[in-house]
C-alpha positions in Angstrom: 186.2 70.1 -65.7 189.0 72.6 -66.4 188.6 75.5 -68.8 190.6 73.9 -71.7 188.3 73.5 -74.7 186.8 70.2 -75.4 187.6 68.7 -78.8 185.6 66.1 -80.7 186.8 63.3 -83.0 185.0 60.5 -84.8 188.0 58.4 -85.8 188.3 55.2 -83.7 191.8 54.2 -82.5 193.2 51.4 -80.3 193.4 53.6 -77.2 189.6 53.9 -77.3 189.3 50.4 -76.0 190.7 51.4 -72.6 189.1 54.8 -72.6 185.6 53.5 -73.2 186.1 51.0 -70.4 187.4 53.6 -68.0 184.7 56.1 -68.8 181.8 53.6 -68.5 183.2 52.2 -65.2 183.6 55.7 -63.8 179.9 56.4 -63.9 178.8 53.7 -61.5 175.7 53.1 -63.7 176.7 50.1 -65.7 176.9 46.4 -64.9 180.3 44.7 -65.8 178.7 42.9 -68.7 177.4 46.3 -70.0 180.9 47.8 -69.9 182.2 44.7 -71.8 179.5 45.3 -74.4 180.5 49.0 -74.8 184.1 47.9 -75.4 183.0 45.2 -77.8 181.4 47.9 -80.1 184.8 49.6 -80.3 186.5 46.3 -81.0 184.0 45.7 -83.8 184.6 49.1 -85.3 188.4 48.6 -85.2 188.1 45.2 -86.9 185.5 46.0 -89.6 185.6 49.8 -90.0 182.4 51.8 -90.8 180.7 48.7 -92.4 180.1 47.4 -88.9 177.4 50.1 -88.5 178.8 51.6 -85.3 179.8 55.2 -85.4 181.5 57.0 -82.5 182.1 60.5 -81.3 184.8 61.1 -78.7 185.1 64.1 -76.5 188.7 65.0 -75.5 190.3 67.5 -73.2 194.1 67.9 -72.8 194.6 64.6 -74.7 192.3 62.6 -72.4 189.0 61.1 -73.7 186.3 62.2 -71.2 183.1 61.1 -72.9 181.7 59.5 -76.0 178.7 58.4 -78.0 178.1 55.3 -80.1 175.3 55.4 -82.7 174.3 53.8 -85.9 171.6 53.3 -88.5 168.8 51.0 -87.6 168.7 48.0 -90.1 165.8 48.0 -92.6 164.9 51.6 -92.0 165.5 54.6 -94.2 166.4 57.5 -91.9 166.3 56.0 -88.3 169.3 55.8 -86.0 169.9 54.3 -82.6 172.0 56.2 -80.0 173.5 53.1 -78.3 175.7 54.9 -75.8 176.2 58.4 -74.4 178.7 58.3 -71.5 180.5 61.0 -69.7 183.4 60.4 -67.3 182.2 60.6 -63.7 184.3 63.7 -63.0 182.8 65.6 -66.0 179.1 64.8 -65.3 176.7 67.7 -64.8 179.0 70.2 -66.5 177.4 70.3 -70.0 179.5 67.8 -71.8 176.7 65.4 -72.3 174.7 68.1 -74.0 177.6 68.9 -76.3 178.1 65.3 -77.1 174.4 64.8 -77.9 174.2 67.9 -80.1 177.3 66.9 -82.0 176.0 63.4 -82.4 172.6 64.6 -83.7 174.5 66.8 -86.2 176.5 63.7 -87.3 173.3 61.6 -87.7 171.7 64.4 -89.8 174.8 64.6 -92.0 174.4 60.8 -92.7 170.7 61.5 -93.7 169.2 60.5 -90.4 166.0 62.2 -89.2 164.9 60.0 -86.3 167.0 59.3 -83.3 165.9 56.5 -80.9 167.4 56.1 -77.4 166.7 53.3 -74.9 167.6 53.3 -71.2 166.7 51.7 -68.0 163.7 53.0 -66.0 165.4 52.2 -62.6 165.4 55.1 -60.2 169.1 55.8 -60.6 168.4 56.6 -64.3 165.9 59.4 -63.4 168.4 62.1 -64.2 169.3 60.4 -67.5 165.6 60.3 -68.5 165.2 63.9 -67.5 168.3 64.8 -69.6 166.7 63.3 -72.8 163.4 65.0 -72.2 165.1 68.4 -71.6 166.8 68.0 -75.0 163.7 67.5 -77.0 163.2 63.8 -76.9 159.8 62.3 -76.2 159.2 59.1 -74.3 157.5 56.8 -76.7 157.3 53.5 -74.8 158.1 51.7 -71.6 158.5 48.0 -71.6 158.0 46.5 -68.1 160.5 44.0 -66.8 162.6 44.2 -70.0 166.1 44.1 -68.6 165.1 42.2 -65.4 162.2 42.0 -63.1 161.5 45.5 -61.9 163.8 47.0 -64.6 161.8 48.4 -67.5 163.2 49.8 -70.7 162.2 53.4 -71.5 162.4 54.4 -75.1 162.8 57.9 -76.5 162.6 59.6 -79.9 163.6 62.9 -81.4 162.8 63.8 -84.9 165.6 65.9 -86.5 165.2 68.3 -89.4 164.8 66.6 -92.7 168.1 66.6 -94.7 168.3 68.8 -97.7 167.6 67.0 -100.9 
């Protein structure tokens, strides 16, 4: 990561389709169908706008998208949000960008009135650093569902309670 400042934007544009695919593929973590799902969320947002329920935050440096989050309100809840994706380009991992993205995303969720952020991820060994990342940023593991994704691949669920919005 060079020293040029990272910028953030929430507007979703056509070029994000390719950027999300490139970033997700660069990590080596996701199956092809998972990458396709990430791109489909961008397609849905482009087609339906905010009413689709998917919000995005993109991190950019020198005009290149290098990371992003996707999040949205959980249906039938008052203040709960899912963080669907937090992905940093392979060449930017381990340099603090994920922390910046998560912090900016939590601020966005709070600005929408959200107070509870839920995250789900795989419990496979390759996700050990991911799970440690969430714990180090104030999330608590609240559940683990055995064999959720596939035999031997549990789903780990995390929660962070944000400050209550001013009323």
